[in-house]
MDTraj code that builds the backbone (N, CA, C; nanometers):
import mdtraj as md
import numpy as np

residues = "MET SER LYS GLU ARG LEU GLU GLU ILE LYS TYR GLU LEU TYR THR LEU HIS ASN CYS THR ASP THR ASP GLU ALA ILE LYS ASP PHE ILE PHE ASN HIS LEU LYS ILE GLU TRP ILE ILE GLU GLN ALA GLU ARG VAL ARG GLU LEU GLU GLU GLU CYS ALA GLY TRP LYS GLU ALA SER ARG PHE ASN ASP GLU LYS LEU GLU GLN GLN ASN LYS ARG TYR ARG GLU ALA ILE PHE LYS ALA LEU ASP ALA LEU PRO VAL GLY PHE LYS ASN GLU ALA VAL ARG ILE LEU GLY GLU ALA LEU GLU GLY GLU GLU".split()
xyz = np.array([
    [-9.1937, 0.4837, 16.2903],
    [-9.2234, 0.4115, 16.3910],
    [-9.3384, 0.3092, 16.3075],
    [-9.3402, 0.1703, 16.3807],
    [-9.4358, 0.0929, 16.3000],
    [-9.5645, 0.1046, 16.3823],
    [-9.6789, 0.0611, 16.3032],
    [-9.8006, 0.1079, 16.3574],
    [-9.8235, 0.0039, 16.4802],
    [-9.7735, -0.1142, 16.4802],
    [-9.8162, -0.2436, 16.5957],
    [-9.7005, -0.1641, 16.7009],
    [-9.6020, -0.0903, 16.6852],
    [-9.5174, -0.0781, 16.8140],
    [-9.5802, 0.0577, 16.8589],
    [-9.6557, 0.1548, 16.7924],
    [-9.6921, 0.2528, 16.8194],
    [-9.8285, 0.2267, 16.9040],
    [-9.8921, 0.1341, 16.8791],
    [-10.0431, 0.0962, 16.9457],
    [-9.9874, 0.0385, 17.0855],
    [-9.8692, -0.0204, 17.0962],
    [-9.8295, -0.0997, 17.2093],
    [-9.7936, 0.0267, 17.3049],
    [-9.7332, 0.1080, 17.2627],
    [-9.7057, 0.2187, 17.3343],
    [-9.8001, 0.2943, 17.3949],
    [-9.9107, 0.3317, 17.3182],
    [-10.0171, 0.3808, 17.3518],
    [-10.1035, 0.3051, 17.4689],
    [-10.0979, 0.1838, 17.4304],
    [-10.1592, 0.0984, 17.5365],
    [-10.0997, 0.0898, 17.6358],
    [-9.9650, 0.0777, 17.6612],
    [-9.8805, 0.0846, 17.7880],
    [-9.9161, 0.2260, 17.8513],
    [-9.9030, 0.3365, 17.7745],
    [-9.9355, 0.4861, 17.8442],
    [-10.0659, 0.4960, 17.9014],
    [-10.1775, 0.4240, 17.8368],
    [-10.2954, 0.4312, 17.9101],
    [-10.3011, 0.3454, 18.0291],
    [-10.2293, 0.2082, 18.0373],
    [-10.2297, 0.1463, 18.1323],
    [-10.1416, 0.2152, 18.2521],
    [-10.0575, 0.2820, 18.2221],
    [-9.9624, 0.3613, 18.3419],
    [-10.0282, 0.4348, 18.4059],
    [-10.1477, 0.5178, 18.3128],
    [-10.2080, 0.6434, 18.3612],
    [-10.3383, 0.5938, 18.4995],
    [-10.3291, 0.4692, 18.4572],
    [-10.4783, 0.4048, 18.5183],
    [-10.4410, 0.3171, 18.6492],
    [-10.2991, 0.3559, 18.7165],
    [-10.2635, 0.2699, 18.7986],
    [-10.2613, 0.3354, 18.9509],
    [-10.2481, 0.2833, 19.0706],
    [-10.2197, 0.3528, 19.1850],
    [-10.1176, 0.4169, 19.2070],
    [-10.1116, 0.5296, 19.3159],
    [-9.9862, 0.5809, 19.2903],
    [-9.8654, 0.5106, 19.3553],
    [-9.8641, 0.4060, 19.4275],
    [-9.7706, 0.3307, 19.4706],
    [-9.6890, 0.2493, 19.3730],
    [-9.7719, 0.2205, 19.2485],
    [-9.7230, 0.1497, 19.1277],
    [-9.6659, 0.2527, 19.0488],
    [-9.7059, 0.3764, 19.0450],
    [-9.6772, 0.4586, 18.9243],
    [-9.5365, 0.4971, 18.8957],
    [-9.4432, 0.4981, 19.0204],
    [-9.2840, 0.5263, 18.9893],
    [-9.2318, 0.3827, 18.9271],
    [-9.2574, 0.2535, 18.9584],
    [-9.2201, 0.1522, 18.8952],
    [-9.2732, 0.1266, 18.7518],
    [-9.4082, 0.1770, 18.7310],
    [-9.4651, 0.1381, 18.6215],
    [-9.3906, 0.2253, 18.4988],
    [-9.3927, 0.3715, 18.5454],
    [-9.3034, 0.4672, 18.4737],
    [-9.1940, 0.4438, 18.4427],
    [-9.0765, 0.3875, 18.5217],
    [-8.9610, 0.3192, 18.4899],
    [-8.9822, 0.2122, 18.3956],
    [-9.0426, 0.1259, 18.3958],
    [-9.0702, 0.0073, 18.2939],
    [-9.1178, 0.0569, 18.1634],
    [-9.2046, 0.1613, 18.1804],
    [-9.2404, 0.1908, 18.0470],
    [-9.1259, 0.2769, 17.9854],
    [-9.0715, 0.3717, 18.0567],
    [-8.9398, 0.4496, 17.9968],
    [-8.8464, 0.3485, 17.9509],
    [-8.8251, 0.2487, 18.0247],
    [-8.7372, 0.1657, 17.9915],
    [-8.7665, 0.0973, 17.8539],
    [-8.8778, 0.0301, 17.8384],
    [-8.9319, -0.0447, 17.7022],
    [-8.9008, 0.1010, 17.5858],
    [-8.9592, 0.2141, 17.6105],
    [-8.9316, 0.3198, 17.5036],
    [-8.7865, 0.3430, 17.4758],
    [-8.6977, 0.3220, 17.5597],
    [-8.5429, 0.3354, 17.5355],
    [-8.5162, 0.2105, 17.4653],
    [-8.5575, 0.0727, 17.5101],
    [-8.4745, -0.0105, 17.4333],
    [-8.5614, -0.0160, 17.2971],
    [-8.6592, 0.0307, 17.2943],
    [-8.7127, 0.0281, 17.1329],
    [-8.6488, 0.1294, 17.0418],
    [-8.5984, 0.2627, 17.0829],
    [-8.5337, 0.3531, 17.0340],
    [-8.3922, 0.3136, 17.0387],
    [-8.3162, 0.2367, 17.0985],
    [-8.1798, 0.1605, 17.0679],
    [-8.2183, 0.0843, 16.9539],
    [-8.3123, -0.0014, 16.9595],
    [-8.3213, -0.0948, 16.8363],
    [-8.3504, -0.0335, 16.6944],
    [-8.3884, 0.0728, 16.7131],
    [-8.4369, 0.1733, 16.5905],
    [-8.2965, 0.2031, 16.5297],
    [-8.2341, 0.2734, 16.6324],
    [-8.0999, 0.3458, 16.5884],
    [-8.0015, 0.2216, 16.5553],
    [-7.9997, 0.1170, 16.6137],
    [-7.9613, 0.0012, 16.5355],
    [-7.9732, -0.0393, 16.4044],
    [-8.0772, -0.0470, 16.3990],
    [-8.1295, -0.0824, 16.2304],
    [-8.1031, 0.0374, 16.1770],
    [-8.1222, 0.1634, 16.1993],
    [-8.0728, 0.2765, 16.1173],
    [-7.9089, 0.2202, 16.0799],
    [-7.8182, 0.2065, 16.1470],
    [-7.6781, 0.2202, 16.1391],
    [-7.6550, 0.0620, 16.0185],
    [-7.7216, -0.0076, 16.0648],
    [-7.7208, -0.1509, 15.9642],
    [-7.8055, -0.1174, 15.8299],
    [-7.8838, -0.0304, 15.8106],
    [-7.9357, 0.0319, 15.7077],
    [-7.8398, 0.1215, 15.6178],
    [-7.7492, 0.1951, 15.6944],
    [-7.6721, 0.2967, 15.6410],
    [-7.5431, 0.2168, 15.5757],
    [-7.5075, 0.1199, 15.6760],
    [-7.4034, 0.0193, 15.6044],
    [-7.4140, -0.0416, 15.4954],
    [-7.5397, -0.1113, 15.4894],
    [-7.5965, -0.1772, 15.3589],
    [-7.6217, -0.0599, 15.2312],
    [-7.6156, 0.0529, 15.2654],
    [-7.6511, 0.1582, 15.1882],
    [-7.5143, 0.1815, 15.1324],
    [-7.4114, 0.2004, 15.2088],
    [-7.2914, 0.2337, 15.2068],
    [-7.2038, 0.1196, 15.0725],
    [-7.2546, -0.0083, 15.1338],
    [-7.2116, -0.1160, 15.0142],
    [-7.2599, -0.0842, 14.8860],
    [-7.4214, -0.0715, 14.8815],
    [-7.4776, -0.0701, 14.7490],
    [-7.3979, 0.0527, 14.6672],
    [-7.3841, 0.1792, 14.7615],
    [-7.3249, 0.2577, 14.6629],
    [-7.1692, 0.2496, 14.5969],
    [-7.1006, 0.1648, 14.7035],
    [-6.9849, 0.1263, 14.6768],
    [-6.9886, 0.0502, 14.5586],
    [-7.0691, -0.0785, 14.5406],
    [-7.0923, -0.1558, 14.4207],
    [-7.1559, -0.0730, 14.2919],
    [-7.2181, 0.0176, 14.3348],
    [-7.2676, 0.1019, 14.2140],
    [-7.1326, 0.1562, 14.1514],
    [-7.0694, 0.2304, 14.2147],
    [-6.9534, 0.3201, 14.1747],
    [-6.8697, 0.2071, 14.0959],
    [-6.8356, 0.1411, 14.1541],
    [-6.7778, 0.0145, 14.0781],
    [-6.8237, -0.0367, 13.9297],
    [-6.9501, -0.0580, 13.9483],
    [-6.9928, -0.0943, 13.8096],
    [-7.0047, 0.0314, 13.7188],
    [-7.0248, 0.1464, 13.7728],
    [-7.0084, 0.2603, 13.6626],
    [-6.8605, 0.2705, 13.6155],
    [-6.7523, 0.2501, 13.6915],
    [-6.6317, 0.2802, 13.6567],
    [-6.6192, 0.1389, 13.5801],
    [-6.6548, 0.0228, 13.5682],
    [-6.6324, -0.1025, 13.4901],
    [-6.7037, -0.0698, 13.3585],
    [-6.8134, 0.0086, 13.3365],
    [-6.9155, 0.0211, 13.2408],
    [-6.8366, 0.1284, 13.1649],
    [-6.7826, 0.2493, 13.2239],
    [-6.6986, 0.3350, 13.1706],
    [-6.5676, 0.2866, 13.0879],
    [-6.4870, 0.2058, 13.1534],
    [-6.3864, 0.1308, 13.0733],
    [-6.4385, 0.0353, 12.9762],
    [-6.5839, -0.0399, 13.0011],
    [-6.5898, -0.1311, 12.8751],
    [-6.6306, -0.0364, 12.7579],
    [-6.7115, 0.0814, 12.7919],
    [-6.7492, 0.1624, 12.6693],
    [-6.6255, 0.2220, 12.5812],
    [-6.5406, 0.2593, 12.6683],
    [-6.3942, 0.3405, 12.6276],
    [-6.3264, 0.2100, 12.5270],
    [-6.3553, 0.0837, 12.5822],
    [-6.2623, -0.0262, 12.4876],
    [-6.3543, -0.0481, 12.3483],
    [-6.4999, -0.0380, 12.3929],
    [-6.5933, -0.0556, 12.2488],
    [-6.5631, 0.0769, 12.1534],
    [-6.5516, 0.1972, 12.2174],
    [-6.5005, 0.3029, 12.1075],
    [-6.3953, 0.2833, 12.0465],
    [-6.2455, 0.2489, 12.1253],
    [-6.1570, 0.2365, 12.0623],
    [-6.1641, 0.1237, 11.9508],
    [-6.2143, 0.0222, 11.9770],
    [-6.2576, -0.0753, 11.8712],
    [-6.3222, -0.0578, 11.7606],
    [-6.4251, 0.0299, 11.7577],
    [-6.5372, 0.0879, 11.6575],
    [-6.4166, 0.1861, 11.5697],
    [-6.3482, 0.2584, 11.6352],
    [-6.2793, 0.3671, 11.5532],
    [-6.1313, 0.2669, 11.4684],
    [-6.0793, 0.1948, 11.5418],
    [-6.0045, 0.0940, 11.4684],
    [-6.0531, 0.0276, 11.3512],
    [-6.1952, -0.0406, 11.3826],
    [-6.2441, -0.0833, 11.2670],
    [-6.2770, 0.0247, 11.1229],
    [-6.3314, 0.1437, 11.1671],
    [-6.3279, 0.2009, 11.0795],
    [-6.2387, 0.2662, 11.0119],
    [-6.1113, 0.2736, 11.0709],
    [-6.0093, 0.3291, 11.0015],
    [-5.9548, 0.2273, 10.9043],
    [-5.9730, 0.0945, 10.9217],
    [-5.9418, -0.0499, 10.8347],
    [-6.0296, -0.0487, 10.7549],
    [-6.1507, 0.0190, 10.7238],
    [-6.2336, 0.0278, 10.6036],
    [-6.2119, 0.1043, 10.5026],
    [-6.2337, 0.0636, 10.3797],
    [-6.2372, 0.1554, 10.2676],
    [-6.3468, 0.3027, 10.2888],
    [-6.2855, 0.3835, 10.2344],
    [-6.3597, 0.5043, 10.2309],
    [-6.5243, 0.4920, 10.1988],
    [-6.5476, 0.4454, 10.1170],
    [-6.7090, 0.4009, 10.0578],
    [-6.7808, 0.3194, 10.1711],
    [-6.7112, 0.2322, 10.2369],
    [-6.7662, 0.1622, 10.3294],
    [-6.7468, 0.2264, 10.4762],
    [-6.6557, 0.2931, 10.4806],
    [-6.6440, 0.3758, 10.6342],
    [-6.7736, 0.4753, 10.6495],
    [-6.7972, 0.5608, 10.5255],
    [-6.9206, 0.6298, 10.5256],
    [-7.0592, 0.5694, 10.5756],
    [-7.0826, 0.4659, 10.5170],
    [-7.1904, 0.3729, 10.5250],
    [-7.1891, 0.3152, 10.6916],
    [-7.0614, 0.2848, 10.7345],
    [-7.0549, 0.2437, 10.8866],
    [-7.0871, 0.3316, 10.9689],
    [-7.0425, 0.4528, 10.9514],
    [-7.0558, 0.5615, 11.0173],
    [-7.2049, 0.5933, 11.0588],
    [-7.2729, 0.5897, 10.9271],
    [-7.4148, 0.6159, 10.9158],
    [-7.4973, 0.5276, 11.0127],
    [-7.4766, 0.4105, 10.9972],
    [-7.5140, 0.2805, 11.0831],
    [-7.4936, 0.3362, 11.2370],
    [-7.4027, 0.3180, 11.2644],
    [-7.3388, 0.3785, 11.4043],
    [-7.4357, 0.4957, 11.4323],
    [-7.4452, 0.5845, 11.3679],
    [-7.4826, 0.7170, 11.4267],
    [-7.6608, 0.6645, 11.4359],
    [-7.6980, 0.5665, 11.3608],
    [-7.8341, 0.5762, 11.3713],
    [-7.8894, 0.4516, 11.5145],
    [-7.7597, 0.3898, 11.5200],
    [-7.7720, 0.2952, 11.6288],
    [-7.7602, 0.3931, 11.7775],
    [-7.6614, 0.4716, 11.7702],
    [-7.6590, 0.5616, 11.9039],
    [-7.7502, 0.6706, 11.9157],
    [-7.8330, 0.6921, 11.8263],
    [-7.9419, 0.8080, 11.7994],
    [-7.9968, 0.8091, 11.9480],
    [-7.9965, 0.9160, 12.0097],
    [-8.0911, 0.9222, 12.1576],
    [-8.0061, 0.8506, 12.2459],
    [-7.8987, 0.8113, 12.2462],
    [-7.8323, 0.7429, 12.3866],
    [-7.7738, 0.8536, 12.4751],
    [-7.7523, 0.9664, 12.4240],
    [-7.7022, 1.0630, 12.5108],
    [-7.7668, 1.1652, 12.5600],
])
top = md.Topology()
chain = top.add_chain()
for i, resn in enumerate(residues, 1):
    res = top.add_residue(resn, chain, resSeq=i)
    for name in ("N", "CA", "C"):
        top.add_atom(name, md.element.get_by_symbol(name[0]), res)
traj = md.Trajectory(xyz[None], top)
């Protein structure tokens, strides 16, 4: 609940309790109506945020899958390149790749 809205509700509540008995029922109805409207607005905002969050989760999942596919292609390309190297160069390439990947996982 926002600080401003809380202060409004407190003020409205204070105003309602300092009124005459004839006006009490009407003011209670108006006050309760205002609270209900605000609660509905908050529920709608929660729904909007949940939908937005679901969209971000879906985008994140898509990006994760895309990165996994990209890493798989890179790994395959590295192994093909290593297989094409002569043995002496292959050992040096493996050492360099190992240093580059240190701490990655």
